[in-house]
N, C-alpha and C positions, 0 to 999 in steps of 0.2 A: 564642672559637672560633666561626667562622661555618659554618653548615651550608648547603651548596649545595642548591638545590631539585632534587628528583629529576626527571628528564626521562622523558617517556613514550616507550617504545620505538616506533619506526616500522617499518613493514613495506612491502615492495613488494607490488603487486597479485598477483604470482606467488607470493610467500611466503604471502600471505593465502589464496589459492585452494588451495594445497597443504595448509595447516593446516585449512581448512574441510572438505575432502574427508575428512580423518581424524577430525574433531571429532564428538562426540555432541551438541553443542549448536550452535545457529545464532549467527552473528555477522555484523554489518554491517561494511563497510569504507569508511572516510571519511578522506580526507587522510592516508593512511599509518597510521591507527589501526584497530585491530580492536576493535569494540564489541560485547560479548556481548548477546544479546537475552534478556530475562527472560521468564518465563512470564506469561500473561495471567490476568485475573480470570474468574470464571464468566460475568459479564455480557459481557465482551469476547468470550469464546468463543461464547456464545449468539448474540450479534449477528452475528459473523462467520459462524457456521454457518447462520444464517437467511438472510443475504444470499446466500451460496453456493447454498442451496436455491432461493431465489426466482430467481436468475439461471439456474441449471441448468434449472428448470422452464420458464422463459420462453424460453430459447434452445435448447431441444432441437431437434436436427436442423438447426441453423443453423451456419454456418461460423465458430464461435468456440470458443476454449479458455478455460476458467475455472480459475484457479489460486488456491490458498489458501496461507497463511502460509509453507509450506516451499519455495516456488519462488523461487529467486534471480533478481534483475533486475540487469542491468548498465546503469549510466548512464555513457555515454562521457565526458561533460563532467566532468572531475575524476577519471575512472577510479574511480567509486563503485559499490559493490554493496550492494543492499538486499533485504529480504524484505517486500514489501507484504502487508498482511493479505488483500486480494483483488485479483486482477489478471485482466483480460480482454484476450486478443489475438485477431487473426484466426487461423484454423486453416489450415495448421499454424503453430505459433509459430516465429518466427525465433530462432535461437540464436547466441550469440556465437561468432565464428570460433574453431575449435579446442576448443570446449566442448560437452558434451552435456547440461549442467545449468544453463545460464544464459540466460534469455530477454532479448531486446533490443527487442521491438516492442509494448509495451502500448498499448492505446487507452483503457482505463479502469483506474484504480487507486482503491481504497478503503482508507482507514486508520480503524480504530476507535481513538479518542483515549483516552489515559490521562493522568493528572496529570503523569507523568514525560516523556512524549513529545509532548504537544500543541503545545508551542512549536516544536519541531524539525519536526513534521509539517506545521505551517502555514508555517513559514519556510524554512530551508535545504533541507529534503527536497523541498518543493513547488517551490522554485526549481530544484533539480537535475532533478526530473521534467520540468519545462517545457522542458528542453533536449532531450528525446527527441522526434525529429520526428513519430513516430506518435501520441504522447500527446495525447488529446482531452478527457478528462474526469477530474475528481478529486472524490472524496467523502470528507469528514471526518465521522465519525459519533461522537457523544458517547455514552459508555456509562453516564453518570451521570444523564442526563435526556434526554427526547426532543428531539433537536436534530441536524439534518443540514445540513452546508454543502456546496453543490454548485458546482463551478467547471467551466464549459464553454468550451472554446477557441472564440473567434469568428474570430480572424485572428492573424497573427504578433504576439506581445506583447500580445494583448487577450483577456482572459478575463471571462466573465459570471459573477458571484457571486449565488447565491440561497440563502437559508436557510429551513429548515422546522423548526418547533418545536411543532407541535400534532399529537397522535395522529390527528386527523381528516384531516390533509393527505396528499396523494399527490404524488409528484414523478416525472418521467420522465427516465430516462437517455437523453441525446441520442445518445451514441456507439453504442448498441445498441437504442434505441427500446423500453425496458422501463419500465413504470410500476410504482412500488413505494409502497404505502401505509405510512405510518409505523406504523400499528397492527400491520401484518404484520411489519415489520422488528423492532419492539420487543416482539412478543407474548410472548416467553419472559422478558422482563426487567420490563416495566411492565404486564402484563396485569391485575393486581389493583389498579392505582393509578389 
């Protein structure tokens, strides 16, 4: 007797959105699949919270909105929905037509890497984000060691990559002109190391 492989149930974007509104947990939507988002580690949460604090402090009274993990982003190419760890948009944020809960115009996205998501964050997710016309800058922040990867859009299909791995270094976000010291970003995680 042969057992047929089980097939993953696929959903339409409309089905996903209807389920997501009722759900108590967040899920991303990729290629017809609903992927539950797991909880983060304390280091992940500390880094995300610190980045939000640094951005909020530096961008006070400027025309930007800063969103954290619970804000859904629509990527039109592939009809994909994600929840970036941190996202910055011009204020007011543009919303997907017919939705009050889905942003479409990020200029900066930051993801705090975990072992289970770093390949996706660097690969397919970054490729999808690059199809968003307003998207200008991407940060990948390692939660296990001081290491930040910064990608800044130079022109169509051209991104400048720079990495930082010393707590004594500072990098400048080009999309919003904010300087961030690694020692500040990682203060709650690596302050004693």
